[in-house]
DSSP file (Angstrom, degrees, kcal/mol; ACC not computed):
  #  RESIDUE AA STRUCTURE BP1 BP2  ACC     N-H-->O    O-->H-N    N-H-->O    O-->H-N    TCO  KAPPA ALPHA  PHI   PSI    X-CA   Y-CA   Z-CA
    1    1 A X              0   0    0      0, 0.0    27,-3.1     0, 0.0     2,-0.1   0.000 360.0 360.0 360.0 138.6   95.5  -36.4   19.0
    2    2 A X  B  >  -a   28   0A   0     25,-0.2     4,-2.2     1,-0.1    27,-0.2  -0.365 360.0-114.4 -75.9 156.5   92.4  -36.2   16.7
    3    3 A X  H  > S+     0   0    0     25,-2.1     4,-2.4     1,-0.2     5,-0.2   0.873 113.0  54.5 -60.6 -41.6   89.5  -38.6   17.2
    4    4 A X  H  > S+     0   0    0      1,-0.2     4,-1.9     2,-0.2    -1,-0.2   0.931 111.1  45.3 -59.1 -46.4   90.0  -40.4   13.8
    5    5 A X  H  > S+     0   0    0      1,-0.2     4,-2.1     2,-0.2    -1,-0.2   0.894 111.5  53.0 -64.3 -40.0   93.6  -41.2   14.6
    6    6 A X  H  X S+     0   0    0     -4,-2.2     4,-2.6     1,-0.2    -1,-0.2   0.889 106.9  52.0 -63.7 -39.5   92.7  -42.4   18.1
    7    7 A X  H  X S+     0   0    0     -4,-2.4     4,-1.6     2,-0.2    -1,-0.2   0.920 108.8  50.8 -62.7 -43.3   90.1  -44.8   16.7
    8    8 A X  H  X S+     0   0    0     -4,-1.9     4,-0.7     1,-0.2     5,-0.4   0.896 111.9  47.6 -61.3 -40.0   92.7  -46.2   14.3
    9    9 A X  H >< S+     0   0    0     -4,-2.1     3,-0.8     1,-0.2    -2,-0.2   0.917 110.5  51.5 -65.3 -43.2   95.1  -46.7   17.2
   10   10 A X  H 3< S+     0   0    0     -4,-2.6    -1,-0.2     1,-0.2    -2,-0.2   0.749  97.7  67.1 -68.4 -23.9   92.4  -48.3   19.4
   11   11 A X  H >< S-     0   0    0     -4,-1.6     3,-0.9    -5,-0.2    -1,-0.2   0.846  82.8-161.9 -64.8 -32.7   91.4  -50.8   16.7
   12   12 A X  T << S-     0   0    0     -3,-0.8    -3,-0.1    -4,-0.7     3,-0.1   0.921  71.0 -47.0  49.3  55.7   94.9  -52.5   17.1
   13   13 A X  T 3  S+     0   0    0     -5,-0.4     2,-0.3     1,-0.2    -1,-0.3   0.719 111.9 125.1  60.6  25.1   94.7  -54.3   13.7
   14   14 A X    <   -     0   0    0     -3,-0.9    -1,-0.2     2,-0.0     2,-0.2  -0.789  66.7-108.5-107.0 156.7   91.1  -55.5   14.3
   15   15 A X    >>  -     0   0    0     -2,-0.3     3,-2.0     1,-0.1     4,-0.7  -0.576  27.9-119.5 -77.7 146.2   88.2  -54.9   12.1
   16   16 A X  G >4 S+     0   0    0      1,-0.3     3,-0.7    -2,-0.2    27,-0.4   0.805 112.5  65.4 -56.4 -29.1   85.6  -52.4   13.4
   17   17 A X  G 34 S+     0   0    0      1,-0.2    -1,-0.3    24,-0.2    26,-0.2   0.710 101.2  50.2 -66.1 -20.2   83.0  -55.2   13.3
   18   18 A X  G <4 S+     0   0    0     -3,-2.0     2,-0.2    24,-0.1    -1,-0.2   0.637  84.8 105.1 -92.8 -16.9   85.0  -57.1   16.0
   19   19 A X    <<  +     0   0    0     -3,-0.7    24,-0.3    -4,-0.7     3,-0.1  -0.477  33.6 169.5 -75.4 129.8   85.4  -54.3   18.6
   20   20 A X        +     0   0    0      1,-0.3    25,-3.0    -2,-0.2    26,-2.0   0.634  69.4  39.0-109.2 -22.6   83.2  -54.4   21.7
   21   21 A X  E     -b   46   0B   0     24,-0.2     2,-0.4    23,-0.2    -1,-0.3  -0.991  60.1-179.8-131.2 138.6   84.9  -51.7   23.7
   22   22 A X  E     -b   47   0B   0     24,-2.1    26,-2.5    -2,-0.4     2,-0.6  -0.959   6.3-169.0-141.6 119.8   86.3  -48.3   22.5
   23   23 A X  E     +b   48   0B   0     -2,-0.4    26,-0.2    24,-0.2    24,-0.0  -0.937  16.3 162.6-113.0 115.1   87.9  -45.7   24.8
   24   24 A X    >   +     0   0    0     24,-3.3     3,-1.3    -2,-0.6    25,-0.1   0.012  21.4 156.2-118.0  24.9   88.5  -42.3   23.1
   25   25 A X  T 3   +     0   0    0      1,-0.2    26,-0.2    23,-0.1    27,-0.1  -0.198  63.4   7.3 -58.7 142.0   89.0  -40.3   26.3
   26   26 A X  T 3  S+     0   0    0     24,-2.5    -1,-0.2     1,-0.2     2,-0.2   0.587  93.8 124.6  65.1  16.2   91.0  -37.0   26.1
   27   27 A X    <   -     0   0    0     -3,-1.3     2,-0.4    23,-0.2   -25,-0.2  -0.539  64.2-103.0 -94.5 172.5   91.3  -36.9   22.3
   28   28 A X  B     -a    2   0A   0    -27,-3.1   -25,-2.1    -2,-0.2     2,-0.5  -0.804  24.7-159.9-100.7 133.3   90.2  -33.9   20.2
   29   29 A X    >   -     0   0    0     23,-1.2     3,-0.9    -2,-0.4     2,-0.3  -0.927  25.7-119.9-107.4 138.2   87.0  -33.9   18.1
   30   30 A X  G >  S-     0   0    0     -2,-0.5     3,-1.7     1,-0.2    23,-0.0  -0.581  88.8  -5.5 -80.5 132.9   86.8  -31.3   15.4
   31   31 A X  G 3  S-     0   0    0     -2,-0.3    -1,-0.2     1,-0.3     3,-0.1   0.708 121.5 -71.8  57.5  24.2   84.0  -28.7   15.6
   32   32 A X  G <  S+     0   0    0     -3,-0.9    23,-2.4     1,-0.2    24,-1.9   0.674 106.0 115.5  71.9  17.3   82.6  -30.5   18.6
   33   33 A X  S <  S-     0   0    0     -3,-1.7     2,-0.3    21,-0.2    -3,-0.2  -0.828  72.7 -97.4-121.4 158.8   81.3  -33.5   16.6
   34   34 A X        -     0   0    0     22,-0.4     2,-0.4    -2,-0.3    -5,-0.1  -0.542  41.8-173.6 -74.0 132.9   82.1  -37.2   16.4
   35   35 A X        +     0   0    0     -2,-0.3     3,-0.1     1,-0.1    25,-0.0  -0.991  59.2  13.8-130.3 138.1   84.5  -38.1   13.7
   36   36 A X  S    S+     0   0    0     -2,-0.4     2,-0.5     1,-0.2    -1,-0.1   0.278  90.2 112.4  89.1 -11.8   85.6  -41.6   12.5
   37   37 A X        +     0   0    0     22,-0.1    -1,-0.2     2,-0.0     2,-0.2  -0.845  43.1 158.8 -96.3 126.7   83.0  -43.5   14.3
   38   38 A X    >   -     0   0    0     -2,-0.5     3,-1.4    -3,-0.1    23,-0.1  -0.740  55.7 -79.0-139.7-174.3   80.5  -45.2   11.9
   39   39 A X  T 3  S+     0   0    0      1,-0.3    -2,-0.0    -2,-0.2     0, 0.0   0.541 108.0  81.9 -69.0  -7.7   77.9  -48.0   11.5
   40   40 A X  T 3   +     0   0    0      1,-0.2     2,-2.0     2,-0.1    -1,-0.3   0.662  68.5  85.2 -73.9 -13.5   80.6  -50.6   11.0
   41   41 A X    X   +     0   0    0     -3,-1.4     3,-0.8     1,-0.2    -1,-0.2  -0.477  54.5 153.5 -83.2  67.4   81.1  -50.9   14.8
   42   42 A X  T 3   +     0   0    0     -2,-2.0    23,-0.4     1,-0.2    -1,-0.2   0.762  66.4  44.1 -73.4 -27.9   78.2  -53.4   15.0
   43   43 A X  T 3  S+     0   0    0    -27,-0.4    -1,-0.2   -24,-0.3     2,-0.2   0.348  77.8 135.5 -99.2   5.7   79.3  -55.2   18.2
   44   44 A X    <   +     0   0    0     -3,-0.8   -24,-0.2     1,-0.2   -23,-0.2  -0.376  16.9 162.4 -62.7 120.5   80.3  -52.1   20.2
   45   45 A X        +     0   0    0    -25,-3.0    22,-2.6     1,-0.3    23,-2.5   0.654  64.1  39.0-110.4 -26.3   78.9  -52.4   23.8
   46   46 A X  E     +bc  21  68B   0    -26,-2.0   -24,-2.1    21,-0.2     2,-0.4  -0.993  60.6 175.7-132.5 127.2   81.0  -49.8   25.6
   47   47 A X  E     -bc  22  69B   0     21,-2.2    23,-2.6    -2,-0.4     2,-0.5  -0.992   6.7-170.4-133.3 125.8   82.0  -46.4   24.3
   48   48 A X  E     +bc  23  70B   0    -26,-2.5   -24,-3.3    -2,-0.4    23,-0.2  -0.966  17.5 161.0-119.8 120.9   83.9  -43.8   26.3
   49   49 A X    >   +     0   0    0     21,-3.3     3,-0.6    -2,-0.5     2,-0.3  -0.449  21.0 162.2-130.5  58.2   84.3  -40.2   25.0
   50   50 A X  T 3   +     0   0    0      1,-0.2   -24,-2.5     2,-0.1   -23,-0.2  -0.618  64.9   1.2 -83.0 137.2   85.2  -38.4   28.2
   51   51 A X  T 3  S+     0   0    0     21,-2.3    -1,-0.2    -2,-0.3    23,-0.2   0.914  84.8 128.0  55.4  52.5   86.8  -34.9   27.9
   52   52 A X  S <  S-     0   0    0     -3,-0.6   -23,-1.2   -26,-0.1   -20,-0.1   0.233  79.3-110.7-117.0  11.1   86.9  -34.7   24.1
   53   53 A X        +     0   0    0     20,-0.5     2,-0.4     1,-0.2    21,-0.1   0.844  56.1 171.7  61.0  37.2   85.2  -31.3   23.8
   54   54 A X        +     0   0    0     -5,-0.2    21,-2.1     1,-0.1    -1,-0.2  -0.634  17.0 166.0 -79.8 129.1   82.1  -32.9   22.3
   55   55 A X        +     0   0    0    -23,-2.4    22,-0.6    -2,-0.4     2,-0.4   0.540  61.1  41.1-117.8 -13.7   79.1  -30.5   21.9
   56   56 A X        -     0   0    0    -24,-1.9   -22,-0.4    20,-0.1    -1,-0.2  -0.994  45.4-166.4-141.1 143.2   76.8  -32.5   19.6
   57   57 A X    >   +     0   0    0     -2,-0.4     3,-1.7    21,-0.3   -24,-0.1   0.192  63.0 110.3-105.9  13.2   75.7  -36.1   19.2
   58   58 A X  T 3  S+     0   0    0      1,-0.3    -1,-0.1    24,-0.0   -25,-0.1   0.822  78.0  47.9 -59.9 -34.4   74.2  -35.4   15.7
   59   59 A X  T 3  S+     0   0    0     -3,-0.2     2,-0.4     2,-0.0    -1,-0.3   0.211  78.6 128.8 -95.5  15.9   76.9  -37.5   14.0
   60   60 A X    <   -     0   0    0     -3,-1.7   -22,-0.1     1,-0.1     3,-0.1  -0.579  55.4-134.9 -69.4 125.6   76.5  -40.5   16.4
   61   61 A X        -     0   0    0     -2,-0.4     2,-0.5     1,-0.1   -23,-0.1  -0.266  32.4 -81.4 -76.1 168.9   76.1  -43.6   14.3
   62   62 A X        +     0   0    0      1,-0.1     2,-0.5    25,-0.1    25,-0.2  -0.612  48.3 178.6 -71.2 119.1   73.5  -46.3   15.0
   63   63 A X    >   +     0   0    0     23,-2.3     3,-1.2    -2,-0.5    26,-0.3  -0.768   4.1 175.5-125.2  82.8   75.0  -48.5   17.7
   64   64 A X  T 3  S+     0   0    0     -2,-0.5    25,-0.3     1,-0.3    -1,-0.1   0.751  78.5  45.1 -65.2 -27.6   72.3  -51.1   18.4
   65   65 A X  T 3  S+     0   0    0    -23,-0.4    -1,-0.3   -21,-0.2     2,-0.2   0.480  80.6 124.7 -95.3  -2.7   74.4  -53.2   20.9
   66   66 A X    <   +     0   0    0     -3,-1.2    23,-0.2     1,-0.2   -21,-0.2  -0.392  23.6 162.9 -63.9 125.5   75.8  -50.2   22.8
   67   67 A X        +     0   0    0    -22,-2.6    24,-2.8     1,-0.3    25,-2.2   0.723  61.3  42.4-110.9 -37.5   75.0  -50.6   26.5
   68   68 A X  E     -cd  46  92B   0    -23,-2.5   -21,-2.2    23,-0.2     2,-0.4  -0.956  59.3-179.5-121.4 131.0   77.3  -48.2   28.3
   69   69 A X  E     -cd  47  93B   0     23,-2.1    25,-2.0    -2,-0.4     2,-0.6  -0.979   8.7-164.4-132.9 119.9   78.1  -44.7   27.1
   70   70 A X  E     +cd  48  94B   0    -23,-2.6   -21,-3.3    -2,-0.4    25,-0.1  -0.912  23.5 154.2-106.5 112.9   80.5  -42.4   28.9
   71   71 A X        +     0   0    0     23,-2.3     3,-0.4    -2,-0.6     5,-0.2  -0.004  23.0 147.4-126.3  27.4   80.2  -38.7   27.9
   72   72 A X        +     0   0    0      1,-0.2   -21,-2.3   -22,-0.1    25,-0.2  -0.231  57.8  20.7 -69.3 155.2   81.5  -36.9   31.0
   73   73 A X  S    S+     0   0    0     23,-2.5   -20,-0.5   -23,-0.2    -1,-0.2   0.869  92.5 118.2  57.1  46.1   83.4  -33.6   31.0
   74   74 A X  S    S-     0   0    0     -3,-0.4    -1,-0.2    22,-0.3   -19,-0.1  -0.474  74.5-107.5-118.0-165.7   82.3  -32.4   27.5
   75   75 A X        +     0   0    0    -21,-2.1     2,-0.3    -2,-0.2    23,-0.1  -0.117  59.5 146.4-120.6  35.7   80.3  -29.4   26.4
   76   76 A X        +     0   0    0     -5,-0.2    23,-1.4     1,-0.1   -20,-0.1  -0.559  12.4 164.1 -74.2 130.9   77.0  -31.1   25.5
   77   77 A X        -     0   0    0    -22,-0.6    24,-0.3    -2,-0.3     2,-0.3   0.464  61.5 -21.0-125.0  -7.3   74.0  -28.9   26.3
   78   78 A X  S    S+     0   0    0    -23,-0.3    -1,-0.3    22,-0.1   -21,-0.3  -0.955  81.3  94.7-174.8-169.7   71.2  -30.6   24.3
   79   79 A X    >   +     0   0    0     -2,-0.3     3,-1.0   -23,-0.1     4,-0.2   0.749  45.4 140.0  76.4  24.9   70.3  -33.0   21.4
   80   80 A X  T >>  +     0   0    0     25,-0.4     3,-1.4     1,-0.2     4,-0.6   0.618  50.1  84.3 -77.6 -11.5   70.1  -36.1   23.6
   81   81 A X  H >> S+     0   0    0      1,-0.3     4,-0.9     2,-0.2     3,-0.6   0.746  76.7  71.9 -62.4 -21.2   67.0  -37.4   21.8
   82   82 A X  H <> S+     0   0    0     -3,-1.0     4,-2.7     1,-0.2     3,-0.4   0.851  88.7  61.8 -59.6 -35.5   69.5  -38.9   19.3
   83   83 A X  H <> S+     0   0    0     -3,-1.4     4,-2.0     1,-0.2    -1,-0.2   0.854  96.0  58.9 -62.0 -35.8   70.4  -41.5   21.9
   84   84 A X  H << S+     0   0    0     -4,-0.6    -1,-0.2    -3,-0.6    -2,-0.2   0.869 116.8  31.6 -63.4 -37.3   66.9  -42.9   22.1
   85   85 A X  H  < S+     0   0    0     -4,-0.9     3,-0.3    -3,-0.4    -2,-0.2   0.821 125.0  41.2 -91.5 -32.4   66.9  -43.8   18.4
   86   86 A X  H  < S+     0   0    0     -4,-2.7   -23,-2.3     1,-0.2     2,-0.3   0.751 122.8  35.2 -89.1 -24.6   70.6  -44.6   17.7
   87   87 A X    ><  +     0   0    0     -4,-2.0     3,-1.4    -5,-0.3    -1,-0.2  -0.632  64.7 164.3-128.6  73.2   71.3  -46.5   20.9
   88   88 A X  T 3  S+     0   0    0     -3,-0.3    -1,-0.1    -2,-0.3   -24,-0.1   0.711  74.9  50.7 -68.3 -20.6   68.2  -48.5   21.8
   89   89 A X  T 3  S+     0   0    0    -26,-0.3    -1,-0.3   -25,-0.3     2,-0.2   0.187  75.6 140.2-102.1  16.7   69.9  -50.9   24.3
   90   90 A X    <   +     0   0    0     -3,-1.4    31,-2.0    -7,-0.2   -23,-0.2  -0.407  15.4 163.3 -64.8 127.4   71.6  -48.2   26.3
   91   91 A X        +     0   0    0    -24,-2.8    32,-1.3     1,-0.3    31,-1.2   0.549  63.5  42.7-119.4 -15.8   71.5  -49.0   30.1
   92   92 A X  E     +de  68 123B   0    -25,-2.2   -23,-2.1    30,-0.2     2,-0.4  -0.998  58.8 171.0-136.3 131.4   74.3  -46.7   31.5
   93   93 A X  E     -de  69 124B   0     30,-1.2    32,-2.8    -2,-0.4     2,-0.6  -0.979  13.5-164.3-142.1 125.9   74.9  -43.1   30.6
   94   94 A X  E     +de  70 125B   0    -25,-2.0   -23,-2.3    -2,-0.4    32,-0.1  -0.945  20.4 159.0-113.5 114.6   77.3  -40.6   32.2
   95   95 A X    >   +     0   0    0     30,-2.6     3,-1.0    -2,-0.6     5,-0.3   0.141  26.0 140.3-115.4  16.2   76.7  -37.0   31.4
   96   96 A X  T 3   +     0   0    0      1,-0.2   -23,-2.5    29,-0.2   -22,-0.3  -0.288  63.7  26.4 -65.1 146.3   78.4  -35.4   34.4
   97   97 A X  T 3  S+     0   0    0      1,-0.3    -1,-0.2   -25,-0.2     2,-0.1   0.652  93.7 121.1  78.4  16.5   80.4  -32.3   33.8
   98   98 A X  S <  S-     0   0    0     -3,-1.0    -1,-0.3   -25,-0.2   -23,-0.2  -0.417  77.6-101.0 -99.9-178.2   78.5  -31.2   30.7
   99   99 A X        +     0   0    0    -23,-1.4     2,-0.6    -2,-0.1   -24,-0.1  -0.104  66.9 140.9 -98.1  36.1   76.6  -27.9   30.1
  100  100 A X        -     0   0    0     -5,-0.3   -23,-0.1     1,-0.2    -3,-0.1  -0.695  25.3-179.6 -79.5 121.7   73.1  -29.4   30.8
  101  101 A X        +     0   0    0     -2,-0.6     2,-0.3   -24,-0.3    29,-0.2   0.777  56.7  14.6 -98.6 -30.1   71.3  -26.7   32.7
  102  102 A X  S >  S-     0   0    0     27,-0.1     3,-1.3    28,-0.1     4,-0.3  -0.939  73.2-107.4-145.1 168.0   67.9  -28.2   33.4
  103  103 A X  G >  S+     0   0    0     -2,-0.3     3,-1.1     1,-0.3     4,-0.3   0.658 104.2  78.1 -71.4 -16.3   66.0  -31.5   33.4
  104  104 A X  G >  S+     0   0    0      1,-0.3     3,-1.0     2,-0.2     4,-0.3   0.796  87.2  62.2 -63.7 -25.4   64.0  -30.6   30.2
  105  105 A X  G <  S+     0   0    0     -3,-1.3   -25,-0.4     1,-0.2     3,-0.4   0.795 104.1  47.8 -66.0 -28.5   67.1  -31.4   28.2
  106  106 A X  G X> S+     0   0    0     -3,-1.1     4,-1.8    -4,-0.3     3,-0.7   0.378  80.0 103.7 -95.8   2.8   66.9  -35.0   29.5
  107  107 A X  H <> S+     0   0    0     -3,-1.0     4,-2.4    -4,-0.3     5,-0.2   0.861  75.9  56.7 -55.9 -40.2   63.2  -35.5   28.8
  108  108 A X  H 3> S+     0   0    0     -3,-0.4     4,-1.8    -4,-0.3    -1,-0.3   0.881 107.6  49.1 -60.4 -37.5   63.8  -37.6   25.6
  109  109 A X  H <> S+     0   0    0     -3,-0.7     4,-2.0     2,-0.2    -1,-0.2   0.873 109.1  51.9 -69.5 -36.3   65.9  -40.0   27.7
  110  110 A X  H  X S+     0   0    0     -4,-1.8     4,-2.3     2,-0.2    -2,-0.2   0.888 108.2  51.4 -67.3 -38.0   63.1  -40.2   30.3
  111  111 A X  H  X S+     0   0    0     -4,-2.4     4,-2.3     2,-0.2    -1,-0.2   0.897 108.5  52.2 -63.0 -39.6   60.6  -41.0   27.6
  112  112 A X  H  X S+     0   0    0     -4,-1.8     4,-1.8     1,-0.2    -2,-0.2   0.900 109.0  50.5 -61.3 -41.2   62.9  -43.8   26.4
  113  113 A X  H  < S+     0   0    0     -4,-2.0    -2,-0.2     1,-0.2    -1,-0.2   0.904 110.5  48.7 -64.2 -42.0   63.0  -45.1   30.0
  114  114 A X  H >< S+     0   0    0     -4,-2.3     3,-0.8     1,-0.2    -2,-0.2   0.875 110.5  50.9 -67.7 -36.9   59.2  -45.1   30.2
  115  115 A X  H 3< S+     0   0    0     -4,-2.3    -1,-0.2     1,-0.3     2,-0.2   0.855 120.1  35.0 -68.0 -34.4   58.8  -46.9   26.9
  116  116 A X  T 3X S+     0   0    0     -4,-1.8     4,-1.5    -5,-0.2    -1,-0.3  -0.442  78.3 158.4-117.2  55.8   61.3  -49.6   27.8
  117  117 A X  T <4  +     0   0    0     -3,-0.8    -1,-0.2     1,-0.2    -2,-0.1   0.776  60.2  53.3 -55.2 -39.7   60.4  -49.8   31.5
  118  118 A X  T  4 S-     0   0    0     -3,-0.2    -1,-0.2     1,-0.1    -2,-0.1   0.942 126.4  -1.3 -71.4 -50.6   61.6  -53.3   32.4
  119  119 A X  T  4 S+     0   0    0     -3,-0.2     3,-0.2    -6,-0.0    -2,-0.2   0.660 102.6  91.0-119.9 -18.9   65.3  -53.5   31.2
  120  120 A X  S  < S+     0   0    0     -4,-1.5   -29,-0.2     1,-0.2   -31,-0.1  -0.429  82.3   7.2 -89.9 157.7   66.4  -50.3   29.6
  121  121 A X        +     0   0    0    -31,-2.0   -30,-0.2    -2,-0.1    -1,-0.2   0.898  57.3 168.6  47.4  73.5   68.1  -47.2   30.9
  122  122 A X        +     0   0    0    -31,-1.2     2,-0.4     1,-0.2   -30,-0.2   0.773  64.2  30.6 -81.8 -28.2   68.9  -47.9   34.5
  123  123 A X  E     +e   92   0B   0    -32,-1.3   -30,-1.2     2,-0.0     2,-0.5  -0.985  47.3 179.4-142.3 128.3   71.1  -45.0   35.2
  124  124 A X  E     -e   93   0B   0     -2,-0.4     2,-0.8   -32,-0.1   -30,-0.2  -0.963  24.8-153.8-121.0 110.3   71.4  -41.4   33.9
  125  125 A X  E     +e   94   0B   0    -32,-2.8   -30,-2.6    -2,-0.5   -29,-0.2  -0.765  26.7 162.1 -94.3 110.9   74.3  -39.8   35.7
  126  126 A X    >   +     0   0    0     -2,-0.8     3,-1.4   -32,-0.1     6,-0.2  -0.567   6.9 164.2-124.4  65.4   73.9  -36.0   36.0
  127  127 A X  T 3   +     0   0    0      1,-0.3    -1,-0.1    -2,-0.2   -31,-0.1   0.787  66.4  53.6 -57.5 -36.3   76.3  -35.2   38.8
  128  128 A X  T 3  S+     0   0    0    -33,-0.1     2,-0.4     4,-0.1    -1,-0.3   0.177  75.7 117.0 -95.1  19.7   76.7  -31.5   38.2
  129  129 A X    <>  -     0   0    0     -3,-1.4     4,-1.8     1,-0.1     3,-0.2  -0.730  61.1-138.4 -90.5 136.2   73.0  -30.5   38.3
  130  130 A X  H  > S+     0   0    0     -2,-0.4     4,-2.8     1,-0.2     5,-0.2   0.881  98.5  55.8 -60.8 -44.1   72.0  -28.1   41.2
  131  131 A X  H  > S+     0   0    0      1,-0.2     4,-2.4     2,-0.2    -1,-0.2   0.903 109.0  47.8 -59.0 -41.3   68.7  -29.7   42.0
  132  132 A X  H  > S+     0   0    0     -3,-0.2     4,-2.7     2,-0.2    -1,-0.2   0.912 110.8  51.2 -66.5 -41.2   70.4  -33.1   42.6
  133  133 A X  H  X S+     0   0    0     -4,-1.8     4,-2.6     2,-0.2    -2,-0.2   0.932 111.5  47.5 -60.4 -45.5   73.1  -31.5   44.7
  134  134 A X  H  X S+     0   0    0     -4,-2.8     4,-2.4     1,-0.2    -1,-0.2   0.923 112.8  48.7 -62.2 -44.5   70.5  -29.8   46.9
  135  135 A X  H  X S+     0   0    0     -4,-2.4     4,-2.3    -5,-0.2    -1,-0.2   0.900 111.6  50.0 -61.9 -41.6   68.5  -33.0   47.2
  136  136 A X  H  X S+     0   0    0     -4,-2.7     4,-2.6     2,-0.2    -2,-0.2   0.910 109.9  50.1 -64.7 -43.0   71.6  -34.9   48.2
  137  137 A X  H  X S+     0   0    0     -4,-2.6     4,-2.5     1,-0.2    -2,-0.2   0.923 111.1  49.2 -61.1 -44.0   72.6  -32.4   50.8
  138  138 A X  H  X S+     0   0    0     -4,-2.4     4,-2.5     1,-0.2    -2,-0.2   0.911 111.4  49.4 -61.7 -42.2   69.1  -32.5   52.3
  139  139 A X  H  X S+     0   0    0     -4,-2.3     4,-2.5     2,-0.2    -2,-0.2   0.917 111.2  49.0 -64.0 -43.1   69.2  -36.3   52.4
  140  140 A X  H  X S+     0   0    0     -4,-2.6     4,-2.5     2,-0.2    -2,-0.2   0.914 110.9  50.5 -62.3 -42.9   72.7  -36.3   54.1
  141  141 A X  H  X S+     0   0    0     -4,-2.5     4,-2.4     2,-0.2    -2,-0.2   0.924 111.1  48.6 -61.3 -44.9   71.5  -33.8   56.7
  142  142 A X  H  X S+     0   0    0     -4,-2.5     4,-2.6     1,-0.2    -1,-0.2   0.912 110.9  50.9 -60.8 -42.5   68.4  -36.0   57.4
  143  143 A X  H  X S+     0   0    0     -4,-2.5     4,-2.5     1,-0.2    -2,-0.2   0.917 110.4  48.9 -62.5 -42.8   70.6  -39.1   57.7
  144  144 A X  H  X S+     0   0    0     -4,-2.5     4,-2.4     1,-0.2    -1,-0.2   0.901 111.2  50.3 -63.7 -40.7   73.0  -37.3   60.1
  145  145 A X  H  X S+     0   0    0     -4,-2.4     4,-2.5     2,-0.2    -2,-0.2   0.914 111.1  48.3 -64.0 -42.3   70.0  -36.1   62.2
  146  146 A X  H  X S+     0   0    0     -4,-2.6     4,-2.8     2,-0.2    -2,-0.2   0.907 111.0  50.8 -63.8 -41.6   68.6  -39.6   62.4
  147  147 A X  H  X S+     0   0    0     -4,-2.5     4,-2.3     2,-0.2    -2,-0.2   0.915 111.0  48.5 -61.7 -42.7   71.9  -41.1   63.4
  148  148 A X  H  X S+     0   0    0     -4,-2.4     4,-2.3     2,-0.2    -2,-0.2   0.909 112.0  49.2 -64.0 -42.0   72.2  -38.5   66.1
  149  149 A X  H  X S+     0   0    0     -4,-2.5     4,-2.3     2,-0.2    -2,-0.2   0.918 111.4  49.0 -63.2 -43.6   68.7  -39.2   67.4
  150  150 A X  H  X S+     0   0    0     -4,-2.8     4,-2.4     1,-0.2    -2,-0.2   0.899 110.2  51.8 -62.0 -40.3   69.4  -43.0   67.3
  151  151 A X  H  X S+     0   0    0     -4,-2.3     4,-2.4     1,-0.2    -2,-0.2   0.909 108.9  50.2 -62.7 -43.1   72.7  -42.4   69.3
  152  152 A X  H  X S+     0   0    0     -4,-2.3     4,-2.3     2,-0.2    -2,-0.2   0.906 110.0  50.7 -62.5 -41.9   70.8  -40.3   71.9
  153  153 A X  H  X S+     0   0    0     -4,-2.3     4,-2.2     1,-0.2    -2,-0.2   0.925 110.6  48.9 -60.8 -44.7   68.2  -43.1   72.3
  154  154 A X  H  X S+     0   0    0     -4,-2.4     4,-2.3     1,-0.2    -2,-0.2   0.904 109.9  51.4 -62.9 -41.5   71.0  -45.7   72.7
  155  155 A X  H  X S+     0   0    0     -4,-2.4     4,-2.7     1,-0.2    -1,-0.2   0.920 109.3  50.7 -61.9 -43.0   72.7  -43.5   75.4
  156  156 A X  H  X S+     0   0    0     -4,-2.3     4,-2.4     1,-0.2    -1,-0.2   0.897 109.0  51.7 -61.9 -39.9   69.4  -43.2   77.3
  157  157 A X  H  X S+     0   0    0     -4,-2.2     4,-1.3     2,-0.2    -1,-0.2   0.936 112.3  45.2 -60.8 -46.4   68.9  -47.0   77.2
  158  158 A X  H  X S+     0   0    0     -4,-2.3     4,-1.2     1,-0.2    -2,-0.2   0.895 112.4  51.2 -66.3 -40.2   72.4  -47.6   78.6
  159  159 A X  H  < S+     0   0    0     -4,-2.7     3,-0.4     1,-0.2    -1,-0.2   0.905 109.0  51.0 -64.2 -40.6   72.0  -44.9   81.3
  160  160 A X  H  < S+     0   0    0     -4,-2.4    -1,-0.2     1,-0.2    -2,-0.2   0.774 107.5  54.0 -69.1 -24.6   68.7  -46.3   82.4
  161  161 A X  H  <        0   0    0     -4,-1.3    -1,-0.2     1,-0.2    -2,-0.2   0.762 360.0 360.0 -78.0 -25.3   70.3  -49.8   82.7
  162  162 A X     <        0   0    0     -4,-1.2    -1,-0.2    -3,-0.4    -2,-0.2   0.457 360.0 360.0 -85.0 360.0   73.1  -48.5   85.0
């Protein structure tokens, strides 16, 4: 199903101005761009476009109240600076499963976070990036080693008491 048709179905006889949540997962977007979503969705706080073959955010409308944006499993590789200007109140963003290869692509989002340090942009989810995976593996290994060391200390304490 195309994105425009899916938006019409999700509206369920409501005006776009009334909608606060919109889930467009698994529908098709034409030419990798957003279609049918416009500035009339003024109260939209949650938008999910997971697995819609999205490659560009250029046609994303201004969504001033948007707080959560789900963009996982698409083919986005850049152009994230649009989010800083079009979604100023964004606090959650999931980009896992996209074609983002390095952290320089996310720099615009980091600048947005620094500018709005107190309340904005709490989470940027980049699950499939190698550096994060390596860091996570190292942390897990360290945790396991610490647990083993603690276990050995406890065993020694018990043995010395007996």
